[in-house]
N, C-alpha and C positions, 0 to 999 in steps of 0.2 A: 151807489158809491163808485168812485172812479176807480179804473183799472190801474192807472198809474198817477202818481203825484208829481208835480213840478216842484222841486226843491232848489231850484236855480237862483232864486232870489232870497233864499232862507238866510238868516244871520246865525253866526256861530253862538254857542252858548257863552255869555260872558262870565259865568260862574265856573267855567271849567278848571280854573287854577284854584278854586276854593273848595273843590271836591274833598271830603274827608276820607280817612283811611282806617279802617278797622284794625285795631290792635288788642292785645291781652296785655293787662298791666296788673301788677299786684300792689294793691294799697291797704295801708293800716285801716282797720275797722273803724277807729276814731276818726280818721280822715273822711272816709265815706259817710260816716253818721253826721259829721259836721256839714258837709255839702248837701246831704239829704235834708237836714233841718233847715238849711239856708234856701233849699228848693222849696220847701213848704211855705216859707215867708214870702219868697219872691214869685212863686208860681212858674219858675224856669226849672225845666229839667235838670237833675243834679250832674248828669254827664255834660250837659251843655255848659253848666257853671264850671266845672273842671276845666273844660276846654276853653272857656273864656278866660280863665285865671292863668293857664298855661300860655294861652297864646299873648296875653299882656305882658307876662315875664319874658317871653321870647322877643317881642316887640321892644321892650325896654332893656334888653340885654341884661337882666338880672342874673347875677351869680349867686349860687347858695353859699352861705357861711357855714362852715364846719368848724366844730369845737370839740376834738376828741379829748376825753379824759382818761 
């Protein structure tokens, strides 16, 4: 094994802007169960599905519609 490695010709990580940040979020049990059942059907982890859905909402600039009664 080399004592030193030459990284002078290395390329930067192209995915550095796509790094995820861990957060804590409170979701309704029904919402989590929905994405877990969808996860079983698709084979995609439920947290990934939630992230994909929220990313799509952000990309489309969707605004929630509230109707208070």
